[in-house]
C-alpha positions in Angstrom: 0.0 0.0 0.0 2.9 2.4 0.8 4.4 1.9 -2.7 1.0 2.5 -4.4 0.6 5.7 -2.4 4.2 6.8 -3.5 3.4 6.2 -7.2 0.1 8.0 -6.9 1.8 11.0 -5.3 4.4 11.0 -8.0 1.7 10.9 -10.8 -0.4 13.7 -9.1 2.6 15.9 -8.6 3.7 15.4 -12.2 0.2 16.3 -13.5 0.2 19.4 -11.4 3.7 20.4 -12.4 2.9 20.0 -16.1 -0.2 22.1 -15.7 -2.6 19.3 -16.7 -4.6 19.9 -13.5 -4.1 22.1 -10.5 -4.4 21.0 -6.8 -7.8 22.8 -6.4 -9.3 21.0 -9.5 -7.9 17.7 -8.2 -9.5 18.2 -4.8 -12.8 19.1 -6.3 -12.7 16.0 -8.5 -11.9 13.8 -5.5 -14.8 15.3 -3.5 -17.2 14.8 -6.4 -16.1 11.2 -6.9 -16.2 10.5 -3.2 -19.9 11.7 -3.1 -21.0 9.7 -6.1 -22.4 6.9 -3.9 -24.2 9.5 -1.7 -21.8 9.0 1.2 -18.8 11.3 1.3 -16.6 9.2 3.5 -13.2 9.3 1.9 -13.7 5.9 0.1 -14.5 4.9 -3.4 -15.8 1.5 -4.3 -17.4 2.4 -7.7 -16.0 2.2 -11.2 -12.6 3.8 -11.9 -13.9 5.3 -15.1 -17.2 6.9 -15.8 -19.7 5.0 -17.9 -18.9 5.4 -21.6 -21.1 7.8 -23.6 -22.5 5.9 -26.5 -22.8 9.1 -28.5 -19.1 9.6 -28.9 -15.7 9.8 -27.2 -15.2 11.3 -23.8 -14.3 14.9 -23.6 -11.1 15.6 -21.5 -11.5 18.1 -18.6 -11.1 21.7 -19.6 -7.8 23.4 -18.7 -9.0 26.8 -17.5 -5.5 28.3 -17.1 
């Protein structure tokens, strides 16, 4: 578990450093995903990816910087 946490920290820091997402956007996304099951408890047991939209490809998050 410690090694997984280390790799996730490295990926998140890289994404923030590259300007792909900022820390506030990431926190907002985490909070939104956490509440998807109606219980904001710091856990996520749902799917890793959202359901596919049959009308076309997924749109990446906007980069508002």
